[in-house]
ChimeraX commands (.cxc) that place a marker at each C-alpha (Angstrom):
marker #1 position 0.00,0.00,0.00 radius 0.5
marker #1 position 2.83,2.35,0.89 radius 0.5
marker #1 position 4.55,1.65,-2.43 radius 0.5
marker #1 position 1.34,2.41,-4.30 radius 0.5
marker #1 position 0.98,5.72,-2.47 radius 0.5
marker #1 position 4.57,6.65,-3.21 radius 0.5
marker #1 position 4.14,5.77,-6.87 radius 0.5
marker #1 position 0.97,7.88,-7.05 radius 0.5
marker #1 position 2.76,10.81,-5.42 radius 0.5
marker #1 position 5.64,10.60,-7.89 radius 0.5
marker #1 position 3.24,10.52,-10.84 radius 0.5
marker #1 position 1.34,13.49,-9.47 radius 0.5
marker #1 position 4.54,15.47,-9.01 radius 0.5
marker #1 position 5.69,14.64,-12.53 radius 0.5
marker #1 position 2.32,15.67,-13.98 radius 0.5
marker #1 position 2.43,18.94,-12.06 radius 0.5
marker #1 position 5.98,19.60,-13.23 radius 0.5
marker #1 position 4.97,18.99,-16.85 radius 0.5
marker #1 position 2.02,21.37,-16.57 radius 0.5
marker #1 position 4.13,24.04,-14.91 radius 0.5
marker #1 position 6.60,23.91,-17.77 radius 0.5
marker #1 position 4.08,24.30,-20.59 radius 0.5
marker #1 position 4.58,28.08,-20.63 radius 0.5
marker #1 position 8.23,28.17,-19.58 radius 0.5
marker #1 position 10.40,30.45,-21.73 radius 0.5
marker #1 position 11.76,28.65,-24.78 radius 0.5
marker #1 position 14.76,30.41,-26.35 radius 0.5
marker #1 position 14.37,30.73,-30.09 radius 0.5
marker #1 position 10.59,30.30,-30.14 radius 0.5
marker #1 position 7.55,32.53,-30.52 radius 0.5
marker #1 position 5.58,32.92,-27.27 radius 0.5
marker #1 position 1.89,32.53,-28.13 radius 0.5
marker #1 position -0.79,34.75,-26.64 radius 0.5
marker #1 position -2.33,32.82,-23.76 radius 0.5
marker #1 position -5.94,31.64,-23.90 radius 0.5
marker #1 position -6.73,33.88,-20.93 radius 0.5
marker #1 position -5.12,36.88,-22.59 radius 0.5
marker #1 position -2.62,37.60,-19.83 radius 0.5
marker #1 position 1.16,37.67,-20.29 radius 0.5
marker #1 position 2.34,34.06,-20.49 radius 0.5
marker #1 position 5.24,32.80,-18.42 radius 0.5
marker #1 position 7.29,32.60,-21.61 radius 0.5
marker #1 position 7.10,36.40,-21.80 radius 0.5
marker #1 position 8.92,36.86,-18.50 radius 0.5
marker #1 position 12.34,37.47,-20.11 radius 0.5
marker #1 position 10.74,40.02,-22.44 radius 0.5
marker #1 position 9.05,41.75,-19.51 radius 0.5
marker #1 position 12.46,42.26,-17.94 radius 0.5
marker #1 position 13.93,43.53,-21.21 radius 0.5
marker #1 position 11.07,45.80,-22.27 radius 0.5
marker #1 position 9.89,47.17,-18.93 radius 0.5
marker #1 position 8.64,50.46,-20.39 radius 0.5
marker #1 position 6.61,48.68,-23.05 radius 0.5
marker #1 position 4.85,46.42,-20.58 radius 0.5
marker #1 position 4.37,49.35,-18.21 radius 0.5
marker #1 position 2.51,51.16,-20.97 radius 0.5
marker #1 position 0.41,48.10,-21.75 radius 0.5
marker #1 position -0.65,48.00,-18.11 radius 0.5
marker #1 position -2.34,51.34,-18.83 radius 0.5
marker #1 position -3.75,50.00,-22.14 radius 0.5
marker #1 position -1.94,52.70,-24.11 radius 0.5
marker #1 position 1.60,53.06,-25.42 radius 0.5
marker #1 position 3.63,56.18,-26.03 radius 0.5
marker #1 position 6.14,56.35,-28.87 radius 0.5
marker #1 position 8.94,56.22,-26.32 radius 0.5
marker #1 position 7.56,53.09,-24.64 radius 0.5
marker #1 position 7.17,51.33,-27.99 radius 0.5
marker #1 position 10.43,52.48,-29.57 radius 0.5
marker #1 position 12.82,49.71,-28.46 radius 0.5
marker #1 position 10.45,46.86,-29.28 radius 0.5
marker #1 position 9.72,48.33,-32.69 radius 0.5
marker #1 position 13.43,48.85,-33.38 radius 0.5
marker #1 position 14.22,45.25,-32.47 radius 0.5
marker #1 position 11.40,43.82,-34.60 radius 0.5
marker #1 position 12.52,46.03,-37.49 radius 0.5
marker #1 position 15.92,44.30,-37.35 radius 0.5
marker #1 position 14.22,40.94,-37.82 radius 0.5
marker #1 position 16.36,37.88,-37.24 radius 0.5
marker #1 position 19.43,40.11,-36.88 radius 0.5
marker #1 position 18.18,41.59,-33.61 radius 0.5
marker #1 position 19.91,40.61,-30.37 radius 0.5
marker #1 position 16.58,39.32,-29.08 radius 0.5
marker #1 position 14.44,38.55,-32.16 radius 0.5
marker #1 position 11.94,36.19,-30.55 radius 0.5
marker #1 position 11.46,38.28,-27.41 radius 0.5
marker #1 position 10.75,41.35,-29.53 radius 0.5
marker #1 position 8.40,39.49,-31.86 radius 0.5
marker #1 position 6.45,37.91,-29.00 radius 0.5
marker #1 position 6.23,41.26,-27.21 radius 0.5
marker #1 position 4.92,43.05,-30.29 radius 0.5
marker #1 position 2.27,40.37,-30.87 radius 0.5
marker #1 position 1.12,40.51,-27.25 radius 0.5
marker #1 position 1.07,44.31,-27.35 radius 0.5
marker #1 position -0.98,44.22,-30.55 radius 0.5
marker #1 position -3.51,41.96,-28.84 radius 0.5
marker #1 position -3.69,44.09,-25.70 radius 0.5
marker #1 position -4.12,47.40,-27.53 radius 0.5
marker #1 position -6.77,45.97,-29.85 radius 0.5
marker #1 position -8.73,44.46,-26.98 radius 0.5
marker #1 position -8.55,47.68,-24.99 radius 0.5
marker #1 position -9.73,49.71,-28.00 radius 0.5
marker #1 position -12.63,47.35,-28.64 radius 0.5
marker #1 position -13.74,47.58,-25.02 radius 0.5
marker #1 position -13.96,51.37,-25.42 radius 0.5
marker #1 position -15.99,51.32,-28.61 radius 0.5
marker #1 position -13.14,51.46,-31.11 radius 0.5
marker #1 position -9.56,52.57,-31.63 radius 0.5
marker #1 position -8.44,56.17,-31.73 radius 0.5
marker #1 position -6.39,57.37,-34.73 radius 0.5
marker #1 position -3.13,57.00,-32.81 radius 0.5
marker #1 position -3.79,53.35,-31.98 radius 0.5
marker #1 position -4.90,52.60,-35.54 radius 0.5
marker #1 position -1.70,54.14,-36.89 radius 0.5
marker #1 position 0.40,52.14,-34.44 radius 0.5
marker #1 position -1.22,48.83,-35.37 radius 0.5
marker #1 position -0.86,49.60,-39.07 radius 0.5
marker #1 position 2.81,50.35,-38.44 radius 0.5
marker #1 position 3.15,47.03,-36.62 radius 0.5
marker #1 position 1.67,45.25,-39.64 radius 0.5
marker #1 position 4.44,46.88,-41.67 radius 0.5
marker #1 position 7.05,45.70,-39.17 radius 0.5
marker #1 position 5.77,42.13,-39.28 radius 0.5
marker #1 position 5.87,42.22,-43.07 radius 0.5
marker #1 position 9.43,43.55,-43.13 radius 0.5
marker #1 position 10.60,41.05,-40.52 radius 0.5
marker #1 position 9.22,38.23,-42.64 radius 0.5
marker #1 position 10.53,39.53,-45.96 radius 0.5
marker #1 position 14.07,40.18,-44.72 radius 0.5
marker #1 position 14.50,36.86,-42.89 radius 0.5
marker #1 position 14.64,34.49,-45.83 radius 0.5
marker #1 position 17.93,33.00,-44.60 radius 0.5
marker #1 position 16.47,32.14,-41.19 radius 0.5
marker #1 position 13.59,29.74,-41.80 radius 0.5
marker #1 position 12.84,29.26,-38.11 radius 0.5
marker #1 position 12.48,32.96,-37.40 radius 0.5
marker #1 position 10.49,33.52,-40.57 radius 0.5
marker #1 position 8.05,30.82,-39.51 radius 0.5
marker #1 position 7.84,32.42,-36.06 radius 0.5
marker #1 position 6.85,35.73,-37.68 radius 0.5
marker #1 position 4.12,33.96,-39.65 radius 0.5
marker #1 position 2.89,32.26,-36.47 radius 0.5
marker #1 position 2.82,35.60,-34.66 radius 0.5
marker #1 position 0.78,37.25,-37.41 radius 0.5
marker #1 position -1.67,34.33,-37.44 radius 0.5
marker #1 position -1.89,34.32,-33.65 radius 0.5
marker #1 position -2.70,38.03,-33.56 radius 0.5
marker #1 position -5.22,37.64,-36.37 radius 0.5
marker #1 position -7.10,34.88,-34.57 radius 0.5
marker #1 position -7.18,36.61,-31.19 radius 0.5
marker #1 position -7.82,40.30,-31.81 radius 0.5
marker #1 position -11.19,41.96,-32.45 radius 0.5
marker #1 position -11.83,43.76,-35.77 radius 0.5
marker #1 position -9.89,47.04,-35.95 radius 0.5
marker #1 position -10.59,48.33,-39.45 radius 0.5
marker #1 position -6.95,48.85,-40.41 radius 0.5
marker #1 position -5.78,50.21,-43.75 radius 0.5
marker #1 position -4.78,47.40,-46.13 radius 0.5
marker #1 position -5.62,45.94,-49.54 radius 0.5
marker #1 position -7.88,43.04,-50.43 radius 0.5
marker #1 position -6.90,39.91,-52.37 radius 0.5
marker #1 position -7.39,41.81,-55.62 radius 0.5
marker #1 position -5.04,44.61,-54.59 radius 0.5
marker #1 position -7.80,47.15,-53.97 radius 0.5
marker #1 position -7.81,49.52,-50.96 radius 0.5
marker #1 position -9.70,47.94,-48.09 radius 0.5
marker #1 position -10.01,47.74,-44.34 radius 0.5
marker #1 position -8.71,44.71,-42.47 radius 0.5
marker #1 position -9.63,43.36,-39.05 radius 0.5
marker #1 position -5.95,43.04,-38.06 radius 0.5
marker #1 position -3.22,40.96,-39.70 radius 0.5
marker #1 position -5.13,38.96,-42.32 radius 0.5
marker #1 position -3.62,40.91,-45.23 radius 0.5
marker #1 position -0.16,40.40,-43.74 radius 0.5
marker #1 position -0.69,36.63,-43.48 radius 0.5
marker #1 position -2.13,36.46,-47.00 radius 0.5
marker #1 position 0.81,38.38,-48.43 radius 0.5
marker #1 position 3.29,36.15,-46.61 radius 0.5
marker #1 position 1.75,33.13,-48.25 radius 0.5
marker #1 position 1.81,34.73,-51.70 radius 0.5
marker #1 position 5.49,35.63,-51.61 radius 0.5
marker #1 position 6.85,32.75,-49.52 radius 0.5
marker #1 position 8.69,31.18,-52.43 radius 0.5
marker #1 position 9.79,34.42,-54.06 radius 0.5
marker #1 position 13.51,35.12,-54.17 radius 0.5
marker #1 position 15.11,38.50,-53.64 radius 0.5
marker #1 position 14.70,40.49,-50.45 radius 0.5
marker #1 position 13.99,43.84,-52.12 radius 0.5
marker #1 position 11.38,42.24,-54.34 radius 0.5
marker #1 position 9.71,40.50,-51.43 radius 0.5
marker #1 position 9.43,43.68,-49.38 radius 0.5
marker #1 position 7.92,45.53,-52.32 radius 0.5
marker #1 position 5.40,42.78,-53.03 radius 0.5
marker #1 position 4.41,42.56,-49.38 radius 0.5
marker #1 position 3.69,46.27,-49.20 radius 0.5
marker #1 position 1.85,46.23,-52.52 radius 0.5
marker #1 position -0.41,43.44,-51.30 radius 0.5
marker #1 position -1.02,44.90,-47.85 radius 0.5
marker #1 position -1.17,48.64,-48.38 radius 0.5
marker #1 position -1.30,49.12,-52.13 radius 0.5
marker #1 position 2.01,51.04,-52.07 radius 0.5
marker #1 position 5.68,50.35,-51.67 radius 0.5
marker #1 position 7.67,51.64,-48.64 radius 0.5
marker link #1:1,2 radius 0.2
marker link #1:2,3 radius 0.2
marker link #1:3,4 radius 0.2
marker link #1:4,5 radius 0.2
marker link #1:5,6 radius 0.2
marker link #1:6,7 radius 0.2
marker link #1:7,8 radius 0.2
marker link #1:8,9 radius 0.2
marker link #1:9,10 radius 0.2
marker link #1:10,11 radius 0.2
marker link #1:11,12 radius 0.2
marker link #1:12,13 radius 0.2
marker link #1:13,14 radius 0.2
marker link #1:14,15 radius 0.2
marker link #1:15,16 radius 0.2
marker link #1:16,17 radius 0.2
marker link #1:17,18 radius 0.2
marker link #1:18,19 radius 0.2
marker link #1:19,20 radius 0.2
marker link #1:20,21 radius 0.2
marker link #1:21,22 radius 0.2
marker link #1:22,23 radius 0.2
marker link #1:23,24 radius 0.2
marker link #1:24,25 radius 0.2
marker link #1:25,26 radius 0.2
marker link #1:26,27 radius 0.2
marker link #1:27,28 radius 0.2
marker link #1:28,29 radius 0.2
marker link #1:29,30 radius 0.2
marker link #1:30,31 radius 0.2
marker link #1:31,32 radius 0.2
marker link #1:32,33 radius 0.2
marker link #1:33,34 radius 0.2
marker link #1:34,35 radius 0.2
marker link #1:35,36 radius 0.2
marker link #1:36,37 radius 0.2
marker link #1:37,38 radius 0.2
marker link #1:38,39 radius 0.2
marker link #1:39,40 radius 0.2
marker link #1:40,41 radius 0.2
marker link #1:41,42 radius 0.2
marker link #1:42,43 radius 0.2
marker link #1:43,44 radius 0.2
marker link #1:44,45 radius 0.2
marker link #1:45,46 radius 0.2
marker link #1:46,47 radius 0.2
marker link #1:47,48 radius 0.2
marker link #1:48,49 radius 0.2
marker link #1:49,50 radius 0.2
marker link #1:50,51 radius 0.2
marker link #1:51,52 radius 0.2
marker link #1:52,53 radius 0.2
marker link #1:53,54 radius 0.2
marker link #1:54,55 radius 0.2
marker link #1:55,56 radius 0.2
marker link #1:56,57 radius 0.2
marker link #1:57,58 radius 0.2
marker link #1:58,59 radius 0.2
marker link #1:59,60 radius 0.2
marker link #1:60,61 radius 0.2
marker link #1:61,62 radius 0.2
marker link #1:62,63 radius 0.2
marker link #1:63,64 radius 0.2
marker link #1:64,65 radius 0.2
marker link #1:65,66 radius 0.2
marker link #1:66,67 radius 0.2
marker link #1:67,68 radius 0.2
marker link #1:68,69 radius 0.2
marker link #1:69,70 radius 0.2
marker link #1:70,71 radius 0.2
marker link #1:71,72 radius 0.2
marker link #1:72,73 radius 0.2
marker link #1:73,74 radius 0.2
marker link #1:74,75 radius 0.2
marker link #1:75,76 radius 0.2
marker link #1:76,77 radius 0.2
marker link #1:77,78 radius 0.2
marker link #1:78,79 radius 0.2
marker link #1:79,80 radius 0.2
marker link #1:80,81 radius 0.2
marker link #1:81,82 radius 0.2
marker link #1:82,83 radius 0.2
marker link #1:83,84 radius 0.2
marker link #1:84,85 radius 0.2
marker link #1:85,86 radius 0.2
marker link #1:86,87 radius 0.2
marker link #1:87,88 radius 0.2
marker link #1:88,89 radius 0.2
marker link #1:89,90 radius 0.2
marker link #1:90,91 radius 0.2
marker link #1:91,92 radius 0.2
marker link #1:92,93 radius 0.2
marker link #1:93,94 radius 0.2
marker link #1:94,95 radius 0.2
marker link #1:95,96 radius 0.2
marker link #1:96,97 radius 0.2
marker link #1:97,98 radius 0.2
marker link #1:98,99 radius 0.2
marker link #1:99,100 radius 0.2
marker link #1:100,101 radius 0.2
marker link #1:101,102 radius 0.2
marker link #1:102,103 radius 0.2
marker link #1:103,104 radius 0.2
marker link #1:104,105 radius 0.2
marker link #1:105,106 radius 0.2
marker link #1:106,107 radius 0.2
marker link #1:107,108 radius 0.2
marker link #1:108,109 radius 0.2
marker link #1:109,110 radius 0.2
marker link #1:110,111 radius 0.2
marker link #1:111,112 radius 0.2
marker link #1:112,113 radius 0.2
marker link #1:113,114 radius 0.2
marker link #1:114,115 radius 0.2
marker link #1:115,116 radius 0.2
marker link #1:116,117 radius 0.2
marker link #1:117,118 radius 0.2
marker link #1:118,119 radius 0.2
marker link #1:119,120 radius 0.2
marker link #1:120,121 radius 0.2
marker link #1:121,122 radius 0.2
marker link #1:122,123 radius 0.2
marker link #1:123,124 radius 0.2
marker link #1:124,125 radius 0.2
marker link #1:125,126 radius 0.2
marker link #1:126,127 radius 0.2
marker link #1:127,128 radius 0.2
marker link #1:128,129 radius 0.2
marker link #1:129,130 radius 0.2
marker link #1:130,131 radius 0.2
marker link #1:131,132 radius 0.2
marker link #1:132,133 radius 0.2
marker link #1:133,134 radius 0.2
marker link #1:134,135 radius 0.2
marker link #1:135,136 radius 0.2
marker link #1:136,137 radius 0.2
marker link #1:137,138 radius 0.2
marker link #1:138,139 radius 0.2
marker link #1:139,140 radius 0.2
marker link #1:140,141 radius 0.2
marker link #1:141,142 radius 0.2
marker link #1:142,143 radius 0.2
marker link #1:143,144 radius 0.2
marker link #1:144,145 radius 0.2
marker link #1:145,146 radius 0.2
marker link #1:146,147 radius 0.2
marker link #1:147,148 radius 0.2
marker link #1:148,149 radius 0.2
marker link #1:149,150 radius 0.2
marker link #1:150,151 radius 0.2
marker link #1:151,152 radius 0.2
marker link #1:152,153 radius 0.2
marker link #1:153,154 radius 0.2
marker link #1:154,155 radius 0.2
marker link #1:155,156 radius 0.2
marker link #1:156,157 radius 0.2
marker link #1:157,158 radius 0.2
marker link #1:158,159 radius 0.2
marker link #1:159,160 radius 0.2
marker link #1:160,161 radius 0.2
marker link #1:161,162 radius 0.2
marker link #1:162,163 radius 0.2
marker link #1:163,164 radius 0.2
marker link #1:164,165 radius 0.2
marker link #1:165,166 radius 0.2
marker link #1:166,167 radius 0.2
marker link #1:167,168 radius 0.2
marker link #1:168,169 radius 0.2
marker link #1:169,170 radius 0.2
marker link #1:170,171 radius 0.2
marker link #1:171,172 radius 0.2
marker link #1:172,173 radius 0.2
marker link #1:173,174 radius 0.2
marker link #1:174,175 radius 0.2
marker link #1:175,176 radius 0.2
marker link #1:176,177 radius 0.2
marker link #1:177,178 radius 0.2
marker link #1:178,179 radius 0.2
marker link #1:179,180 radius 0.2
marker link #1:180,181 radius 0.2
marker link #1:181,182 radius 0.2
marker link #1:182,183 radius 0.2
marker link #1:183,184 radius 0.2
marker link #1:184,185 radius 0.2
marker link #1:185,186 radius 0.2
marker link #1:186,187 radius 0.2
marker link #1:187,188 radius 0.2
marker link #1:188,189 radius 0.2
marker link #1:189,190 radius 0.2
marker link #1:190,191 radius 0.2
marker link #1:191,192 radius 0.2
marker link #1:192,193 radius 0.2
marker link #1:193,194 radius 0.2
marker link #1:194,195 radius 0.2
marker link #1:195,196 radius 0.2
marker link #1:196,197 radius 0.2
marker link #1:197,198 radius 0.2
marker link #1:198,199 radius 0.2
marker link #1:199,200 radius 0.2
marker link #1:200,201 radius 0.2
marker link #1:201,202 radius 0.2
view
């Protein structure tokens, strides 16, 4: 009986350990937005790195200064010192700002402009990371994650036919990524991404 109890205790401890590690930080991986919408455990390193950004999110609004470092790191793509932390932080910030805007009846022009800019950053990060397949896939996952979790924002984009349109969030970014995935040439990819998303080149 004692052996059975000990075995049960060991199994319970192992199960608890496995559950506790499901959201542990994984270097070199995108940290998905949690089902509950709070900052996942895998964002803890990013919270230490981007304290101003997360401080702004706590108030459901970001200043340019609070967003600057995250945006700069995402703009560097796979060449950033912390590419996955920056990418995961941007995606979580996108989700938080969109949710906050929806809860207040819609986004103000500043928030809309910021989210449109973040769509541009995701597009650039994808287009310029052709030599890093893992990071490029992480960018695609981030865009899809944001698209599936955020409420409709009515962002400036283009439809599948290249006509000016309004997008909920990142659907035009994801569509454009799929269309140019096998295209060679970084400059060409960036141009095509912007043509498909915004109807204009950067």
